TIVO-2410 file (N, C-alpha, C; in nm, 3 decimals):
# residues 147
REC num residu      c1      c2      c3 atome chaine
REC   1      X  -8.729  -0.127   0.743     N      A
REC   1      X  -8.760  -0.031   0.841    CA      A
REC   1      X  -8.904   0.007   0.835     C      A
REC   2      X  -8.966   0.020   0.710     N      A
REC   2      X  -9.102   0.037   0.709    CA      A
REC   2      X  -9.193  -0.061   0.764     C      A
REC   3      X  -9.158  -0.199   0.755     N      A
REC   3      X  -9.224  -0.301   0.819    CA      A
REC   3      X  -9.219  -0.286   0.967     C      A
REC   4      X  -9.099  -0.276   1.022     N      A
REC   4      X  -9.087  -0.244   1.151    CA      A
REC   4      X  -9.159  -0.124   1.214     C      A
REC   5      X  -9.166  -0.014   1.144     N      A
REC   5      X  -9.243   0.108   1.176    CA      A
REC   5      X  -9.391   0.061   1.187     C      A
REC   6      X  -9.436  -0.003   1.096     N      A
REC   6      X  -9.567  -0.044   1.082    CA      A
REC   6      X  -9.625  -0.126   1.194     C      A
REC   7      X  -9.536  -0.230   1.231     N      A
REC   7      X  -9.569  -0.312   1.347    CA      A
REC   7      X  -9.560  -0.234   1.470     C      A
REC   8      X  -9.457  -0.147   1.490     N      A
REC   8      X  -9.446  -0.063   1.597    CA      A
REC   8      X  -9.560   0.012   1.628     C      A
REC   9      X  -9.621   0.072   1.518     N      A
REC   9      X  -9.746   0.145   1.509    CA      A
REC   9      X  -9.856   0.075   1.559     C      A
REC  10      X  -9.854  -0.061   1.501     N      A
REC  10      X  -9.975  -0.159   1.551    CA      A
REC  10      X  -9.973  -0.168   1.709     C      A
REC  11      X  -9.856  -0.201   1.756     N      A
REC  11      X  -9.834  -0.219   1.907    CA      A
REC  11      X  -9.867  -0.091   1.984     C      A
REC  12      X  -9.833   0.012   1.931     N      A
REC  12      X  -9.866   0.138   1.994    CA      A
REC  12      X -10.025   0.165   1.999     C      A
REC  13      X -10.092   0.121   1.902     N      A
REC  13      X -10.231   0.142   1.893    CA      A
REC  13      X -10.285   0.034   1.989     C      A
REC  14      X -10.234  -0.101   2.006     N      A
REC  14      X -10.287  -0.178   2.102    CA      A
REC  14      X -10.264  -0.143   2.247     C      A
REC  15      X -10.145  -0.073   2.266     N      A
REC  15      X -10.105  -0.026   2.384    CA      A
REC  15      X -10.207   0.082   2.430     C      A
REC  16      X -10.248   0.170   2.331     N      A
REC  16      X -10.321   0.288   2.364    CA      A
REC  16      X -10.467   0.238   2.379     C      A
REC  17      X -10.507   0.151   2.300     N      A
REC  17      X -10.653   0.119   2.295    CA      A
REC  17      X -10.694  -0.010   2.374     C      A
REC  18      X -10.597  -0.058   2.417     N      A
REC  18      X -10.613  -0.201   2.483    CA      A
REC  18      X -10.733  -0.190   2.609     C      A
REC  19      X -10.701  -0.102   2.705     N      A
REC  19      X -10.802  -0.091   2.811    CA      A
REC  19      X -10.933  -0.048   2.756     C      A
REC  20      X -10.959   0.043   2.661     N      A
REC  20      X -11.092   0.065   2.599    CA      A
REC  20      X -11.139  -0.047   2.529     C      A
REC  21      X -11.072  -0.130   2.455     N      A
REC  21      X -11.113  -0.252   2.385    CA      A
REC  21      X -11.170  -0.345   2.493     C      A
REC  22      X -11.093  -0.363   2.590     N      A
REC  22      X -11.149  -0.471   2.701    CA      A
REC  22      X -11.277  -0.403   2.758     C      A
REC  23      X -11.281  -0.279   2.790     N      A
REC  23      X -11.401  -0.236   2.849    CA      A
REC  23      X -11.521  -0.257   2.750     C      A
REC  24      X -11.497  -0.236   2.632     N      A
REC  24      X -11.606  -0.244   2.523    CA      A
REC  24      X -11.647  -0.383   2.503     C      A
REC  25      X -11.552  -0.473   2.492     N      A
REC  25      X -11.586  -0.613   2.463    CA      A
REC  25      X -11.621  -0.700   2.581     C      A
REC  26      X -11.583  -0.665   2.710     N      A
REC  26      X -11.609  -0.758   2.795    CA      A
REC  26      X -11.681  -0.673   2.922     C      A
REC  27      X -11.718  -0.761   3.012     N      A
REC  27      X -11.789  -0.701   3.144    CA      A
REC  27      X -11.688  -0.667   3.228     C      A
REC  28      X -11.742  -0.618   3.346     N      A
REC  28      X -11.636  -0.562   3.449    CA      A
REC  28      X -11.559  -0.652   3.504     C      A
REC  29      X -11.578  -0.778   3.513     N      A
REC  29      X -11.485  -0.882   3.563    CA      A
REC  29      X -11.353  -0.872   3.499     C      A
REC  30      X -11.348  -0.831   3.370     N      A
REC  30      X -11.220  -0.846   3.291    CA      A
REC  30      X -11.140  -0.700   3.286     C      A
REC  31      X -11.203  -0.608   3.378     N      A
REC  31      X -11.138  -0.463   3.381    CA      A
REC  31      X -10.989  -0.465   3.371     C      A
REC  32      X -10.928  -0.543   3.453     N      A
REC  32      X -10.782  -0.544   3.460    CA      A
REC  32      X -10.711  -0.587   3.340     C      A
REC  33      X -10.779  -0.667   3.260     N      A
REC  33      X -10.721  -0.724   3.137    CA      A
REC  33      X -10.689  -0.612   3.026     C      A
REC  34      X -10.737  -0.498   3.052     N      A
REC  34      X -10.701  -0.379   2.960    CA      A
REC  34      X -10.544  -0.330   2.989     C      A
REC  35      X -10.518  -0.329   3.128     N      A
REC  35      X -10.373  -0.302   3.152    CA      A
REC  35      X -10.287  -0.403   3.094     C      A
REC  36      X -10.322  -0.549   3.100     N      A
REC  36      X -10.260  -0.654   3.045    CA      A
REC  36      X -10.235  -0.649   2.900     C      A
REC  37      X -10.331  -0.595   2.840     N      A
REC  37      X -10.316  -0.588   2.676    CA      A
REC  37      X -10.213  -0.481   2.645     C      A
REC  38      X -10.221  -0.373   2.735     N      A
REC  38      X -10.096  -0.263   2.725    CA      A
REC  38      X  -9.971  -0.324   2.749     C      A
REC  39      X  -9.946  -0.413   2.861     N      A
REC  39      X  -9.818  -0.485   2.882    CA      A
REC  39      X  -9.775  -0.563   2.787     C      A
REC  40      X  -9.854  -0.648   2.743     N      A
REC  40      X  -9.825  -0.749   2.635    CA      A
REC  40      X  -9.775  -0.669   2.512     C      A
REC  41      X  -9.840  -0.567   2.460     N      A
REC  41      X  -9.792  -0.497   2.353    CA      A
REC  41      X  -9.659  -0.444   2.363     C      A
REC  42      X  -9.626  -0.380   2.495     N      A
REC  42      X  -9.497  -0.327   2.506    CA      A
REC  42      X  -9.386  -0.438   2.540     C      A
REC  43      X  -9.436  -0.547   2.594     N      A
REC  43      X  -9.324  -0.648   2.606    CA      A
REC  43      X  -9.294  -0.715   2.477     C      A
REC  44      X  -9.373  -0.707   2.369     N      A
REC  44      X  -9.351  -0.760   2.237    CA      A
REC  44      X  -9.257  -0.680   2.169     C      A
REC  45      X  -9.233  -0.542   2.197     N      A
REC  45      X  -9.149  -0.457   2.137    CA      A
REC  45      X  -9.003  -0.516   2.099     C      A
REC  46      X  -8.929  -0.562   2.206     N      A
REC  46      X  -8.807  -0.610   2.183    CA      A
REC  46      X  -8.793  -0.715   2.075     C      A
REC  47      X  -8.874  -0.800   2.081     N      A
REC  47      X  -8.896  -0.915   1.991    CA      A
REC  47      X  -8.917  -0.884   1.849     C      A
REC  48      X  -8.995  -0.767   1.839     N      A
REC  48      X  -9.030  -0.730   1.691    CA      A
REC  48      X  -8.916  -0.666   1.625     C      A
REC  49      X  -8.824  -0.596   1.700     N      A
REC  49      X  -8.706  -0.537   1.641    CA      A
REC  49      X  -8.623  -0.648   1.574     C      A
REC  50      X  -8.618  -0.747   1.636     N      A
REC  50      X  -8.524  -0.859   1.595    CA      A
REC  50      X  -8.592  -0.975   1.510     C      A
REC  51      X  -8.728  -0.950   1.454     N      A
REC  51      X  -8.802  -1.069   1.404    CA      A
REC  51      X  -8.743  -1.125   1.303     C      A
REC  52      X  -8.672  -1.056   1.204     N      A
REC  52      X  -8.640  -1.111   1.083    CA      A
REC  52      X  -8.495  -1.164   1.072     C      A
REC  53      X  -8.410  -1.101   1.168     N      A
REC  53      X  -8.272  -1.144   1.157    CA      A
REC  53      X  -8.242  -1.307   1.145     C      A
REC  54      X  -8.306  -1.386   1.228     N      A
REC  54      X  -8.281  -1.530   1.240    CA      A
REC  54      X  -8.301  -1.581   1.090     C      A
REC  55      X  -8.394  -1.528   1.030     N      A
REC  55      X  -8.440  -1.595   0.892    CA      A
REC  55      X  -8.341  -1.584   0.799     C      A
REC  56      X  -8.223  -1.480   0.816     N      A
REC  56      X  -8.125  -1.469   0.720    CA      A
REC  56      X  -8.041  -1.605   0.745     C      A
REC  57      X  -8.026  -1.667   0.842     N      A
REC  57      X  -7.932  -1.783   0.848    CA      A
REC  57      X  -8.017  -1.909   0.772     C      A
REC  58      X  -8.153  -1.906   0.782     N      A
REC  58      X  -8.219  -2.007   0.714    CA      A
REC  58      X  -8.214  -1.984   0.563     C      A
REC  59      X  -8.213  -1.872   0.517     N      A
REC  59      X  -8.216  -1.833   0.375    CA      A
REC  59      X  -8.079  -1.886   0.317     C      A
REC  60      X  -7.968  -1.871   0.409     N      A
REC  60      X  -7.841  -1.895   0.357    CA      A
REC  60      X  -7.823  -2.055   0.393     C      A
REC  61      X  -7.917  -2.119   0.439     N      A
REC  61      X  -7.895  -2.273   0.471    CA      A
REC  61      X  -7.819  -2.302   0.594     C      A
REC  62      X  -7.800  -2.209   0.686     N      A
REC  62      X  -7.732  -2.224   0.801    CA      A
REC  62      X  -7.832  -2.257   0.927     C      A
REC  63      X  -7.879  -2.373   0.915     N      A
REC  63      X  -7.975  -2.422   1.015    CA      A
REC  63      X  -7.903  -2.451   1.156     C      A
REC  64      X  -7.769  -2.461   1.157     N      A
REC  64      X  -7.702  -2.505   1.275    CA      A
REC  64      X  -7.702  -2.362   1.360     C      A
REC  65      X  -7.649  -2.265   1.312     N      A
REC  65      X  -7.656  -2.145   1.393    CA      A
REC  65      X  -7.787  -2.100   1.416     C      A
REC  66      X  -7.882  -2.106   1.332     N      A
REC  66      X  -8.016  -2.075   1.363    CA      A
REC  66      X  -8.067  -2.164   1.489     C      A
REC  67      X  -8.050  -2.281   1.480     N      A
REC  67      X  -8.070  -2.361   1.598    CA      A
REC  67      X  -8.002  -2.315   1.732     C      A
REC  68      X  -7.879  -2.284   1.722     N      A
REC  68      X  -7.815  -2.233   1.835    CA      A
REC  68      X  -7.874  -2.101   1.899     C      A
REC  69      X  -7.904  -2.020   1.795     N      A
REC  69      X  -7.979  -1.895   1.837    CA      A
REC  69      X  -8.117  -1.922   1.913     C      A
REC  70      X  -8.187  -2.017   1.856     N      A
REC  70      X  -8.307  -2.060   1.909    CA      A
REC  70      X  -8.304  -2.104   2.042     C      A
REC  71      X  -8.202  -2.187   2.066     N      A
REC  71      X  -8.175  -2.254   2.186    CA      A
REC  71      X  -8.147  -2.126   2.298     C      A
REC  72      X  -8.064  -2.048   2.268     N      A
REC  72      X  -8.024  -1.925   2.344    CA      A
REC  72      X  -8.156  -1.851   2.384     C      A
REC  73      X  -8.238  -1.828   2.299     N      A
REC  73      X  -8.344  -1.746   2.323    CA      A
REC  73      X  -8.458  -1.811   2.397     C      A
REC  74      X  -8.455  -1.952   2.367     N      A
REC  74      X  -8.563  -2.028   2.454    CA      A
REC  74      X  -8.513  -2.041   2.593     C      A
REC  75      X  -8.380  -2.057   2.613     N      A
REC  75      X  -8.337  -2.057   2.762    CA      A
REC  75      X  -8.356  -1.930   2.829     C      A
REC  76      X  -8.311  -1.825   2.770     N      A
REC  76      X  -8.331  -1.699   2.823    CA      A
REC  76      X  -8.490  -1.674   2.837     C      A
REC  77      X  -8.585  -1.695   2.752     N      A
REC  77      X  -8.724  -1.668   2.770    CA      A
REC  77      X  -8.786  -1.744   2.880     C      A
REC  78      X  -8.760  -1.882   2.889     N      A
REC  78      X  -8.814  -1.975   2.988    CA      A
REC  78      X  -8.764  -1.931   3.126     C      A
REC  79      X  -8.640  -1.909   3.133     N      A
REC  79      X  -8.569  -1.873   3.268    CA      A
REC  79      X  -8.635  -1.752   3.309     C      A
REC  80      X  -8.624  -1.643   3.237     N      A
REC  80      X  -8.672  -1.509   3.278    CA      A
REC  80      X  -8.818  -1.483   3.291     C      A
REC  81      X  -8.900  -1.560   3.222     N      A
REC  81      X  -9.047  -1.566   3.228    CA      A
REC  81      X  -9.086  -1.626   3.358     C      A
REC  82      X  -9.014  -1.754   3.364     N      A
REC  82      X  -9.050  -1.818   3.492    CA      A
REC  82      X  -9.024  -1.746   3.627     C      A
REC  83      X  -8.897  -1.680   3.620     N      A
REC  83      X  -8.838  -1.609   3.745    CA      A
REC  83      X  -8.935  -1.482   3.771     C      A
REC  84      X  -8.974  -1.422   3.658     N      A
REC  84      X  -9.054  -1.295   3.668    CA      A
REC  84      X  -9.183  -1.337   3.724     C      A
REC  85      X  -9.252  -1.437   3.667     N      A
REC  85      X  -9.385  -1.482   3.726    CA      A
REC  85      X  -9.385  -1.522   3.877     C      A
REC  86      X  -9.274  -1.588   3.893     N      A
REC  86      X  -9.262  -1.647   4.036    CA      A
REC  86      X  -9.249  -1.524   4.148     C      A
REC  87      X  -9.169  -1.436   4.098     N      A
REC  87      X  -9.135  -1.301   4.187    CA      A
REC  87      X  -9.238  -1.191   4.185     C      A
REC  88      X  -9.302  -1.171   4.062     N      A
REC  88      X  -9.386  -1.054   4.045    CA      A
REC  88      X  -9.514  -1.089   3.980     C      A
REC  89      X  -9.557  -1.224   3.952     N      A
REC  89      X  -9.673  -1.230   3.894    CA      A
REC  89      X  -9.654  -1.226   3.735     C      A
REC  90      X  -9.773  -1.201   3.673     N      A
REC  90      X  -9.781  -1.197   3.531    CA      A
REC  90      X  -9.706  -1.081   3.485     C      A
REC  91      X  -9.713  -0.964   3.536     N      A
REC  91      X  -9.633  -0.850   3.502    CA      A
REC  91      X  -9.491  -0.889   3.494     C      A
REC  92      X  -9.440  -0.945   3.600     N      A
REC  92      X  -9.301  -0.996   3.595    CA      A
REC  92      X  -9.259  -1.094   3.494     C      A
REC  93      X  -9.358  -1.168   3.446     N      A
REC  93      X  -9.341  -1.265   3.344    CA      A
REC  93      X  -9.318  -1.186   3.208     C      A
REC  94      X  -9.410  -1.094   3.178     N      A
REC  94      X  -9.397  -1.010   3.062    CA      A
REC  94      X  -9.258  -0.932   3.065     C      A
REC  95      X  -9.210  -0.878   3.188     N      A
REC  95      X  -9.104  -0.810   3.190    CA      A
REC  95      X  -8.974  -0.908   3.143     C      A
REC  96      X  -9.003  -1.040   3.193     N      A
REC  96      X  -8.904  -1.134   3.164    CA      A
REC  96      X  -8.892  -1.168   3.025     C      A
REC  97      X  -9.009  -1.175   2.960     N      A
REC  97      X  -9.016  -1.190   2.818    CA      A
REC  97      X  -8.945  -1.081   2.751     C      A
REC  98      X  -8.953  -0.962   2.780     N      A
REC  98      X  -8.898  -0.846   2.714    CA      A
REC  98      X  -8.749  -0.835   2.738     C      A
REC  99      X  -8.706  -0.886   2.860     N      A
REC  99      X  -8.569  -0.878   2.893    CA      A
REC  99      X  -8.482  -0.985   2.827     C      A
REC 100      X  -8.550  -1.106   2.817     N      A
REC 100      X  -8.492  -1.216   2.745    CA      A
REC 100      X  -8.469  -1.187   2.596     C      A
REC 101      X  -8.547  -1.110   2.537     N      A
REC 101      X  -8.528  -1.066   2.404    CA      A
REC 101      X  -8.412  -0.964   2.389     C      A
REC 102      X  -8.414  -0.878   2.482     N      A
REC 102      X  -8.291  -0.784   2.483    CA      A
REC 102      X  -8.152  -0.851   2.524     C      A
REC 103      X  -8.163  -0.951   2.613     N      A
REC 103      X  -8.032  -1.018   2.644    CA      A
REC 103      X  -7.990  -1.111   2.531     C      A
REC 104      X  -8.083  -1.156   2.441     N      A
REC 104      X  -8.054  -1.236   2.312    CA      A
REC 104      X  -7.994  -1.152   2.218     C      A
REC 105      X  -7.996  -1.029   2.225     N      A
REC 105      X  -7.965  -0.936   2.117    CA      A
REC 105      X  -7.818  -0.962   2.069     C      A
REC 106      X  -7.725  -0.970   2.149     N      A
REC 106      X  -7.579  -0.993   2.091    CA      A
REC 106      X  -7.583  -1.123   2.017     C      A
REC 107      X  -7.654  -1.234   2.055     N      A
REC 107      X  -7.646  -1.352   1.968    CA      A
REC 107      X  -7.709  -1.341   1.837     C      A
REC 108      X  -7.826  -1.272   1.851     N      A
REC 108      X  -7.900  -1.235   1.740    CA      A
REC 108      X  -7.811  -1.158   1.631     C      A
REC 109      X  -7.730  -1.051   1.688     N      A
REC 109      X  -7.635  -0.983   1.594    CA      A
REC 109      X  -7.531  -1.070   1.534     C      A
REC 110      X  -7.476  -1.155   1.634     N      A
REC 110      X  -7.384  -1.259   1.582    CA      A
REC 110      X  -7.431  -1.320   1.461     C      A
REC 111      X  -7.548  -1.374   1.456     N      A
REC 111      X  -7.594  -1.455   1.350    CA      A
REC 111      X  -7.633  -1.353   1.228     C      A
REC 112      X  -7.693  -1.245   1.252     N      A
REC 112      X  -7.708  -1.152   1.142    CA      A
REC 112      X  -7.593  -1.100   1.084     C      A
REC 113      X  -7.504  -1.058   1.150     N      A
REC 113      X  -7.388  -1.023   1.093    CA      A
REC 113      X  -7.292  -1.129   0.991     C      A
REC 114      X  -7.310  -1.242   1.058     N      A
REC 114      X  -7.257  -1.363   0.972    CA      A
REC 114      X  -7.316  -1.381   0.839     C      A
REC 115      X  -7.434  -1.327   0.827     N      A
REC 115      X  -7.500  -1.343   0.688    CA      A
REC 115      X  -7.516  -1.220   0.639     C      A
REC 116      X  -7.463  -1.113   0.676     N      A
REC 116      X  -7.490  -0.974   0.621    CA      A
REC 116      X  -7.617  -0.905   0.628     C      A
REC 117      X  -7.686  -0.953   0.734     N      A
REC 117      X  -7.829  -0.888   0.749    CA      A
REC 117      X  -7.843  -0.786   0.856     C      A
REC 118      X  -7.728  -0.763   0.955     N      A
REC 118      X  -7.749  -0.673   1.050    CA      A
REC 118      X  -7.759  -0.529   1.000     C      A
REC 119      X  -7.868  -0.470   1.061     N      A
REC 119      X  -7.878  -0.309   1.031    CA      A
REC 119      X  -7.889  -0.232   1.173     C      A
REC 120      X  -7.768  -0.182   1.214     N      A
REC 120      X  -7.768  -0.120   1.346    CA      A
REC 120      X  -7.840   0.005   1.351     C      A
REC 121      X  -7.862   0.080   1.229     N      A
REC 121      X  -7.937   0.203   1.240    CA      A
REC 121      X  -8.077   0.165   1.253     C      A
REC 122      X  -8.123   0.056   1.199     N      A
REC 122      X  -8.265  -0.002   1.203    CA      A
REC 122      X  -8.303  -0.016   1.360     C      A
REC 123      X  -8.197  -0.093   1.422     N      A
REC 123      X  -8.213  -0.127   1.564    CA      A
REC 123      X  -8.225  -0.018   1.657     C      A
REC 124      X  -8.125   0.091   1.632     N      A
REC 124      X  -8.129   0.196   1.713    CA      A
REC 124      X  -8.256   0.280   1.715     C      A
REC 125      X  -8.290   0.308   1.584     N      A
REC 125      X  -8.424   0.373   1.547    CA      A
REC 125      X  -8.539   0.304   1.616     C      A
REC 126      X  -8.552   0.169   1.590     N      A
REC 126      X  -8.654   0.088   1.644    CA      A
REC 126      X  -8.665   0.087   1.795     C      A
REC 127      X  -8.563   0.067   1.859     N      A
REC 127      X  -8.541   0.063   1.993    CA      A
REC 127      X  -8.584   0.202   2.059     C      A
REC 128      X  -8.543   0.321   2.003     N      A
REC 128      X  -8.585   0.444   2.055    CA      A
REC 128      X  -8.737   0.452   2.037     C      A
REC 129      X  -8.791   0.416   1.935     N      A
REC 129      X  -8.943   0.439   1.908    CA      A
REC 129      X  -9.000   0.339   2.005     C      A
REC 130      X  -8.951   0.219   2.008     N      A
REC 130      X  -9.011   0.118   2.116    CA      A
REC 130      X  -9.008   0.177   2.261     C      A
REC 131      X  -8.895   0.221   2.299     N      A
REC 131      X  -8.883   0.281   2.436    CA      A
REC 131      X  -8.977   0.413   2.461     C      A
REC 132      X  -9.007   0.482   2.356     N      A
REC 132      X  -9.105   0.589   2.367    CA      A
REC 132      X  -9.255   0.556   2.387     C      A
REC 133      X  -9.262   0.436   2.296     N      A
REC 133      X  -9.412   0.383   2.319    CA      A
REC 133      X  -9.434   0.323   2.460     C      A
REC 134      X  -9.323   0.240   2.494     N      A
REC 134      X  -9.344   0.194   2.636    CA      A
REC 134      X  -9.359   0.300   2.738     C      A
REC 135      X  -9.281   0.406   2.736     N      A
REC 135      X  -9.272   0.502   2.831    CA      A
REC 135      X  -9.401   0.595   2.830     C      A
REC 136      X  -9.480   0.592   2.708     N      A
REC 136      X  -9.598   0.649   2.710    CA      A
REC 136      X  -9.711   0.584   2.770     C      A
REC 137      X  -9.702   0.448   2.761     N      A
REC 137      X  -9.813   0.377   2.794    CA      A
REC 137      X  -9.800   0.278   2.914     C      A
REC 138      X  -9.694   0.259   2.977     N      A
REC 138      X  -9.660   0.179   3.100    CA      A
REC 138      X  -9.627   0.269   3.202     C      A
REC 139      X  -9.717   0.254   3.307     N      A
REC 139      X  -9.688   0.349   3.433    CA      A
REC 139      X  -9.685   0.248   3.552     C      A
REC 140      X  -9.626   0.304   3.643     N      A
REC 140      X  -9.609   0.208   3.771    CA      A
REC 140      X  -9.746   0.169   3.834     C      A
REC 141      X  -9.833   0.262   3.815     N      A
REC 141      X  -9.989   0.225   3.859    CA      A
REC 141      X -10.045   0.121   3.782     C      A
REC 142      X -10.010   0.115   3.652     N      A
REC 142      X -10.075   0.013   3.561    CA      A
REC 142      X -10.033  -0.120   3.608     C      A
REC 143      X  -9.895  -0.140   3.628     N      A
REC 143      X  -9.834  -0.260   3.667    CA      A
REC 143      X  -9.858  -0.312   3.796     C      A
REC 144      X  -9.878  -0.212   3.895     N      A
REC 144      X  -9.918  -0.249   4.024    CA      A
REC 144      X -10.034  -0.347   4.052     C      A
REC 145      X -10.134  -0.316   3.959     N      A
REC 145      X -10.277  -0.370   3.971    CA      A
REC 145      X -10.252  -0.528   3.923     C      A
REC 146      X -10.144  -0.545   3.858     N      A
REC 146      X -10.133  -0.684   3.783    CA      A
REC 146      X -10.029  -0.775   3.881     C      A
REC 147      X  -9.966  -0.720   3.964     N      A
REC 147      X  -9.860  -0.787   4.047    CA      A
REC 147      X  -9.946  -0.886   4.149     C      A
***
């Protein structure tokens, strides 16, 4: 939980400071990239919550189920990222990335439970914190400029 909280904190800092960092580091041609940094930080949150579960399978020597989960996540990511970009540009692609991680959650839990690694309290608390971070930093006006 502490590791997840630390990473969520780092993503919150990137979401908060992304526009300012781009403004300081780059000239005006890159002004829109600040909102992009914010969206990337928030789109990464669902993946962060599940980041270590798949490793429990490898630690147990279960590379077959690890592979199955990897295929599921890859198909979801590639499909939803592509559809998001096609329909709504880069912001849609990032939304597709986040949605792919959410939709892969049941398969991730299947694997983690098999190896005694699933922690539902961790997931609930991290998801609540992640939603609060995203709600604080992603506004329709931020996204509209990237479509």
